[in-house]
C-alpha positions in Angstrom: 4.8 -27.2 6.0 6.5 -24.1 7.1 9.7 -26.1 8.6 11.0 -29.6 6.8 12.3 -31.5 10.1 15.5 -33.6 9.1 17.3 -35.2 12.4 20.6 -36.5 12.3 20.2 -39.7 12.2 18.3 -38.8 8.7 20.9 -36.6 7.1 23.6 -39.6 8.0 21.9 -41.6 5.4 22.0 -39.0 2.7 24.4 -40.4 -0.1 24.0 -37.6 -2.8 23.7 -33.9 -1.6 23.0 -30.3 -2.8 24.3 -27.4 -0.7 22.7 -24.1 -0.6 19.7 -24.3 -2.5 18.4 -21.4 -0.3 21.0 -19.0 1.6 19.1 -16.1 3.4 19.7 -14.4 6.9 22.9 -15.9 7.7 21.2 -19.7 7.1 20.5 -22.0 4.4 18.4 -24.5 3.3 20.3 -27.6 1.7 18.7 -30.7 0.1 20.2 -34.6 0.0 19.0 -38.1 -0.9 19.1 -41.2 1.0 20.4 -44.1 0.7 17.0 -45.7 0.6 15.8 -42.8 -1.5 13.9 -40.3 0.8 14.4 -36.8 -1.0 15.2 -34.7 2.3 14.9 -31.1 2.7 17.4 -30.0 5.7 16.3 -26.8 7.2 18.1 -25.0 10.0 18.2 -26.5 13.4 15.1 -25.4 15.4 14.4 -26.6 19.2 10.8 -28.6 19.2 8.9 -26.0 21.2 9.7 -23.7 17.9 8.8 -26.2 15.8 5.4 -26.7 17.6 5.0 -23.1 17.9 5.4 -22.5 13.9 2.7 -25.4 13.3 0.2 -23.7 15.1 1.0 -20.5 12.9 0.4 -22.7 10.0 -3.2 -23.8 11.7 -4.1 -20.5 12.0 -3.8 -19.6 8.5 -2.2 -16.5 6.6 0.7 -14.8 8.1 1.1 -10.8 7.0 4.4 -11.1 4.6 6.0 -8.2 6.9 8.8 -9.0 9.5 7.7 -6.3 11.9 4.2 -8.4 12.6 6.3 -11.9 13.1 7.4 -11.1 16.8 3.4 -10.2 17.4 2.7 -13.7 15.7 5.0 -15.6 17.9 4.1 -13.6 21.0 0.5 -15.0 20.9 1.4 -18.4 20.3 3.6 -18.3 23.2 1.1 -16.8 25.2 -1.9 -18.9 23.8 0.1 -22.1 25.3 0.9 -20.7 28.6 4.7 -21.3 27.5 7.2 -18.8 28.2 10.0 -20.8 26.7 8.9 -20.2 23.0 9.2 -16.5 23.6 12.6 -16.8 25.2 13.8 -19.3 22.2 12.1 -17.0 19.6 14.7 -14.4 20.7 17.5 -16.9 20.3 16.9 -18.0 17.2 15.0 -14.9 15.5 16.7 -14.9 12.3 15.8 -18.9 11.5 12.2 -17.8 12.5 12.0 -14.9 10.2 13.7 -16.9 7.6 11.0 -19.7 7.8 8.1 -16.7 8.4 9.2 -15.1 4.9 9.2 -18.4 3.0 5.4 -18.9 4.2 4.1 -15.6 4.2 5.3 -15.0 0.8 7.9 -12.0 2.1 10.5 -10.4 0.0 11.8 -12.9 -2.6 9.6 -15.8 -1.7 6.2 -17.1 -3.5 5.2 -18.5 0.0 5.5 -22.3 -0.6 7.0 -23.2 3.2 9.0 -26.1 3.0 8.3 -26.6 -0.3 10.2 -23.6 -1.8 13.5 -25.3 -1.9 11.7 -28.1 -3.9 10.3 -25.4 -5.9 14.1 -24.0 -6.8 15.6 -27.6 -7.5 15.7 -28.1 -11.1 16.5 -32.2 -10.4 12.6 -32.3 -10.1 9.6 -32.2 -12.2 6.6 -32.4 -10.2 6.0 -32.3 -6.3 3.0 -34.2 -5.1 0.7 -34.1 -1.9 -1.2 -37.6 -2.4 -4.2 -39.0 -0.3 -3.5 -40.6 3.2 -3.4 -44.1 3.4 -5.3 -43.8 6.9 -9.3 -43.8 6.7 -11.1 -40.5 6.9 -12.4 -39.1 10.3 -15.9 -40.3 11.1 -16.3 -36.7 12.7 -15.7 -33.2 12.7 -14.1 -31.4 15.8 -13.5 -27.7 15.9 -10.8 -27.0 18.7 -11.1 -23.5 20.6 -7.9 -22.9 22.2 -4.2 -23.0 20.7 -3.7 -26.4 23.4 -6.7 -28.1 22.0 -5.6 -27.1 18.4 -2.4 -28.8 19.3 -3.8 -31.7 20.9 -6.0 -32.3 18.0 -3.5 -32.1 15.4 -1.3 -34.7 17.5 -4.3 -36.8 18.0 -5.1 -36.9 14.1 -1.6 -37.6 13.4 0.1 -39.9 15.8 -3.1 -41.7 16.9 -5.1 -41.7 13.7 -2.2 -41.6 11.0 -3.8 -39.1 9.3 -1.1 -37.3 7.7 0.1 -36.9 3.7 3.9 -37.3 3.0 5.1 -34.9 0.2 6.3 -36.8 -2.5 9.1 -35.7 -5.0 9.0 -36.7 -8.6 11.8 -37.1 -11.4 10.0 -37.8 -14.4 9.0 -41.6 -13.5 11.1 -41.9 -10.2 8.7 -41.0 -6.9 10.8 -40.1 -3.8 9.5 -39.8 -0.5 10.1 -36.8 1.4 10.6 -35.9 4.8 7.8 -32.7 4.8 5.0 -34.4 6.4 1.7 -32.3 6.5 -1.0 -33.4 9.2 -4.6 -33.6 7.7 -6.2 -30.9 9.5 -3.5 -28.6 7.9 -4.2 -29.6 4.4 -7.4 -26.9 4.0 -4.6 -24.1 5.0 -2.3 -25.6 2.4 -4.3 -26.2 -0.7 -5.8 -22.3 0.2 -2.2 -21.4 0.2 -1.0 -22.7 -3.0 -4.2 -21.7 -4.8 -6.1 -18.7 -2.7 -8.8 -18.7 -5.4 -10.7 -22.1 -4.4 -13.8 -21.7 -3.4 -16.5 -24.4 -2.7 -18.6 -22.9 -5.6 -14.9 -23.4 -7.5 -13.5 -26.3 -5.8 -11.2 -27.5 -8.2 -8.8 -25.1 -9.8 -5.7 -24.7 -11.6 -3.2 -21.6 -11.2 0.1 -21.0 -13.2 3.4 -20.0 -11.1 5.3 -17.3 -13.6 8.1 -17.1 -11.4 8.9 -20.8 -10.9 7.4 -21.6 -14.4 4.8 -24.3 -12.3 1.4 -25.4 -12.9 -0.2 -25.9 -9.7 -3.7 -27.9 -9.1 -5.5 -28.3 -5.9 -8.9 -28.8 -4.8 -11.4 -28.2 -1.6 -13.0 -31.5 -1.7 -9.7 -34.1 -0.9 -6.9 -31.4 -0.9 -5.0 -33.1 -3.2 -1.9 -31.1 -4.8 -0.1 -31.8 -7.6 2.5 -29.1 -8.9 4.1 -29.7 -12.4 7.4 -27.8 -13.1 7.4 -26.6 -17.0 11.0 -27.6 -18.5 13.8 -25.2 -18.9 14.8 -23.9 -22.2 16.0 -27.6 -23.7 19.8 -27.8 -24.6 21.4 -30.9 -26.1 22.1 -33.7 -23.7 21.9 -37.6 -23.6 18.4 -37.5 -22.3 17.1 -35.5 -24.8 19.0 -37.1 -27.8 18.5 -40.6 -26.7 15.0 -40.9 -28.8 17.2 -40.4 -31.7 19.6 -42.9 -31.1 17.6 -46.0 -29.8 14.3 -47.1 -30.7 12.3 -49.4 -28.4 11.9 -53.2 -29.5 8.4 -53.6 -28.7 7.8 -50.4 -31.2 9.0 -52.7 -33.8 7.7 -56.1 -32.7 4.2 -55.4 -32.4 3.1 -58.1 -34.8 3.8 -61.5 -33.2 2.7 -64.6 -31.7 -0.5 -64.5 -29.7 -0.5 -66.0 -26.6 -3.6 -66.9 -24.6 -4.0 -66.3 -21.2 -5.8 -68.2 -18.7 -7.2 -67.9 -14.8 -5.0 -65.5 -12.8 -3.0 -64.8 -16.1 -6.0 -62.5 -17.0 -5.6 -60.2 -13.7 -1.5 -60.1 -14.8 -2.4 -59.3 -18.4 -4.9 -56.2 -17.3 -2.0 -54.9 -14.9 -0.1 -55.1 -18.3 -2.3 -53.3 -20.3 -2.3 -50.6 -17.6 1.3 -50.2 -17.4 1.4 -49.7 -21.4 -1.1 -46.8 -20.5 -3.9 -48.9 -22.0 -7.6 -49.2 -20.7 -9.1 -51.7 -18.6 -13.0 -51.9 -17.9 -14.6 -54.4 -15.5 -18.4 -54.9 -16.9 -20.9 -57.0 -15.0 -24.3 -56.6 -13.5 -25.0 -55.7 -9.4 -22.8 -57.2 -7.0 -20.6 -59.0 -9.6 -17.4 -57.5 -7.8 -16.2 -55.1 -10.7 -15.0 -52.7 -7.7 -13.5 -55.3 -6.0 -11.6 -56.3 -9.1 -10.9 -52.6 -9.8 -9.0 -52.3 -6.3 -7.2 -55.6 -6.6 -5.8 -54.5 -10.0 -4.7 -51.0 -8.7 -2.4 -53.1 -6.2 -0.4 -54.3 -9.3 0.1 -50.7 -10.4 3.9 -50.1 -10.8 5.6 -47.9 -8.1 5.9 -44.9 -10.6 2.7 -44.4 -11.7 0.3 -41.9 -10.2 -3.5 -43.3 -9.7 -6.2 -40.7 -10.0 -9.3 -42.0 -8.4 -12.7 -40.1 -9.2 -15.7 -41.3 -7.4 -19.3 -39.8 -6.8 -20.2 -39.7 -2.7 -19.0 -42.7 -0.9 -15.1 -43.6 -1.3 -15.0 -47.2 -3.1 -11.3 -47.1 -4.2 -9.1 -48.1 -1.1 -5.8 -49.6 -3.0 -3.2 -48.9 -0.3 -0.8 -46.9 -3.0 1.5 -45.2 -0.8 2.1 -42.0 -2.0 0.8 -42.6 -5.4 -2.8 -41.9 -4.8 -4.8 -38.5 -5.4 -8.7 -39.2 -4.7 -11.6 -37.2 -6.1 -15.0 -37.7 -4.5 -17.1 -35.3 -5.9 -20.9 -34.5 -4.2 -22.8 -34.6 -7.2 -22.7 -35.4 -11.1 -22.4 -31.2 -11.7 -18.9 -31.6 -10.3 -18.0 -34.8 -11.9 -17.0 -33.3 -15.3 -14.6 -30.8 -13.2 -13.1 -33.5 -11.7 -12.3 -35.9 -15.0 -10.9 -32.8 -16.2 -8.7 -32.0 -13.1 -7.6 -35.8 -13.2 -5.8 -34.9 -16.0 -4.1 -31.7 -14.6 -3.2 -34.0 -11.7 -1.3 -36.3 -14.0 2.7 -36.8 -13.7 4.7 -38.5 -16.8 2.6 -41.7 -16.1 -0.8 -41.8 -15.0 -3.8 -44.2 -14.4 -7.0 -42.2 -14.3 -9.7 -44.8 -12.2 -13.4 -43.5 -12.7 -15.0 -45.9 -9.9 -17.9 -46.3 -12.3 -18.5 -45.2 -16.0 -22.7 -44.6 -16.5 -22.7 -42.0 -19.3 -21.2 -42.4 -22.9 -19.3 -38.9 -22.3 -17.6 -40.3 -19.2 -16.7 -43.5 -21.2 -15.6 -41.6 -24.1 -13.8 -39.0 -22.0 -11.7 -42.0 -20.0 -11.0 -43.6 -23.4 -9.3 -40.4 -24.6 -7.1 -40.3 -21.9 -4.8 -42.9 -24.2 -4.4 -40.0 -26.7 -2.3 -38.2 -24.1 -0.6 -40.7 -22.8 -2.3 -42.0 -19.9 -3.8 -45.1 -18.5 -7.6 -45.4 -18.0 -9.3 -47.9 -15.4 -13.1 -47.8 -14.7 -16.3 -50.2 -14.2 -19.5 -50.2 -15.5 -23.0 -52.3 -15.7 -23.8 -54.6 -18.7 -24.9 -58.0 -18.5 -22.9 -59.0 -21.1 -19.8 -58.6 -23.3 -21.4 -57.7 -26.0 -23.4 -54.9 -24.2 -20.4 -53.6 -22.6 -18.8 -53.0 -26.0 -21.7 -51.6 -27.6 -21.9 -48.9 -25.0 -18.3 -48.1 -25.1 -18.2 -48.0 -29.2 -21.3 -45.8 -29.0 -19.4 -43.3 -26.7 -17.8 -41.9 -30.2 -14.3 -41.8 -28.8 -11.8 -41.9 -31.8 -10.8 -45.2 -32.9 -7.3 -44.9 -31.8 -8.5 -44.3 -28.5 -10.8 -47.5 -28.3 -7.5 -49.4 -29.7 -6.5 -52.0 -27.2 -9.0 -51.5 -24.5 -9.4 -55.0 -22.1 -13.1 -55.5 -21.0 -13.3 -58.2 -18.5 -16.7 -59.2 -18.2 -17.8 -60.7 -14.7 -20.7 -62.5 -13.2 -22.1 -63.8 -10.0 -24.1 -66.9 -9.7 -25.5 -68.3 -6.4 -23.1 -66.1 -4.7 -20.4 -67.1 -6.5 -18.4 -64.5 -8.6 -16.2 -65.5 -11.5 -14.8 -64.0 -14.8 -17.6 -65.1 -17.5 -15.7 -63.8 -20.7 -12.7 -61.3 -21.4 -12.4 -59.5 -24.9 -10.3 -56.4 -26.6 -10.9 -53.9 -28.8 -9.0 -53.4 -31.9 -8.8 -50.4 -34.3 -8.3 -51.0 -37.8 -8.5 -47.3 -39.7 -12.0 -45.7 -38.6 -13.3 -49.2 -37.6 -13.2 -50.7 -34.3 -13.6 -54.5 -33.6 -14.0 -57.0 -30.6 -11.1 -59.2 -30.9 -9.9 -62.5 -28.6 -7.4 -61.0 -25.7 -4.8 -62.7 -27.2 -4.4 -60.2 -29.7 -2.9 -57.9 -27.1 -0.3 -60.4 -26.4 2.3 -59.8 -29.0 2.9 -55.9 -28.0 2.9 -56.5 -24.7 5.1 -59.3 -25.1 7.5 -56.9 -26.7 7.3 -54.4 -23.7 8.0 -57.2 -21.3 11.3 -58.0 -23.4 12.5 -54.3 -23.5 11.4 -53.5 -20.0 12.0 -56.5 -18.0 14.2 -59.0 -20.4 11.6 -61.9 -20.1 9.3 -63.6 -21.8 5.3 -62.8 -21.4 4.8 -65.9 -20.2 7.4 -65.7 -17.4 6.4 -62.3 -16.8 2.5 -63.2 -16.0 3.7 -66.4 -14.0 5.7 -63.9 -11.9 3.0 -61.3 -11.6 0.6 -64.4 -10.5 2.9 -65.8 -7.8 3.3 -62.0 -6.5 -0.6 -61.8 -6.3 -1.0 -65.5 -4.7 1.9 -64.3 -2.1 0.1 -60.9 -1.1 -2.8 -62.9 -0.7 -1.0 -64.3 2.4 -1.1 -61.2 4.1 -3.8 -59.4 6.3 -2.4 -56.2 6.3 -3.2 -54.5 2.9 -0.2 -52.3 3.1 2.1 -55.5 3.3 0.4 -56.9 0.7 1.0 -54.0 -1.6 4.8 -54.1 -0.5 5.1 -57.8 -1.3 3.7 -57.4 -4.6 6.2 -54.2 -5.2 9.1 -55.5 -4.1 8.7 -59.1 -6.2 7.6 -57.1 -9.3 10.2 -54.0 -9.1 12.4 -53.9 -6.2 14.2 -57.0 -7.1 14.8 -56.2 -10.7 14.8 -52.6 -11.4 18.0 -50.3 -10.3 16.0 -47.4 -8.7 19.2 -46.0 -7.0 21.2 -46.2 -9.8 18.4 -44.0 -11.9 18.2 -41.6 -9.3 22.1 -41.0 -9.2 22.4 -40.5 -12.6 19.6 -38.1 -12.6 20.6 -36.2 -9.5 24.4 -35.7 -10.5 23.3 -34.0 -13.9 21.8 -31.4 -11.4 24.3 -30.5 -9.2 24.3 -33.1 -6.4 27.6 -34.6 -5.0 
């Protein structure tokens, strides 16, 4: 994270550019966006040997914010690797290396964000996220002793196991992968650099950056990072005036003709409930497939939604959401509350909080209340009947408006065969919460899909069912997810035009 590598092959694909985001020591860092919507931080060119040296500098932790210490740091790396070329190249690229080390150490006007410094200065971005790696966690811990072993360990984790994090740039609901890639073994260093007060006693913390007016949430449990940049002083603009000039049609037509759903349409309908910031609960007995269905539903989450998964101990949520999943696996019940509170601090404009299993009324109440802050909720719970599940949900004493439109899907299993036994919805009428048929959710969802996708609800459900069936043909989970994204959103929504329109407002050309 000290250096953002961008070769000419990558920069040649840029269609929107912003030059001189940082200009210092006779060098500069630019930013651009490629034709396939990658957000690229373009640091000054640096030989591979020096890039490797800076990687090891980062692995070793903090660097004193004193330029007089930089030669000693670089010399120790060169000697540790037994590579004289590093020291010779350092002399040739001294100003570039010192500029990069200034950004990482927090010297002079820098805040210690490394390659993220340019992103922090770009007003186009509203958030910066370092989500989970899609590769499985390591099964053992290895502590390298020498610099050469450290380098080999980093390369093995990154290249052989695919354990790395790709930073994601966010503009409202637009999520752009970046060229900043962090090997998993370095994530501990990153979170401590961003939130130094993190400890194992307080593994979930948030700090405010008053200089960049940003809120930084990070943890030592799974090394998640979310940086939410606070808005500058607003002034009249088309974006700010739009709420007064237009009113979504689905707000006006929420009461309409109901539509009954059947079979796989229920899963498709559940995906729309989450997409419209509602709540979905899979209930059932042991072995009825609750967690399996939770994971399957996450395949249908739109690409602009951030999912924050909270679990106790062993990981059960494995949906391959590239660049969208932040995962908190807490070691005990005591830290679960902290994790649920932190979940919203990781939230973006559109977030779904997924709790692997809600066991207590307080957990159900917290999840249901996420709706009041404009977020969706997804969980499972043990209940033998839908009536038992609904009773537990209502008795959690969440505000009635938070329980409105929650979808409860009751699962069961007989002789090893799993099936959907029943599905119901909750509806709030004043201070009273009633159990209603799922069809009561359809008028508002129908209005939403007409506004968002310009189709009728029946057509949208059919398309989502088709996408799920198509995805089921692939063995690779990532390929299955990409198929769904392409069928449901890639072919229908023009993300490129949206990014270009927003970027030009912030000085991109």
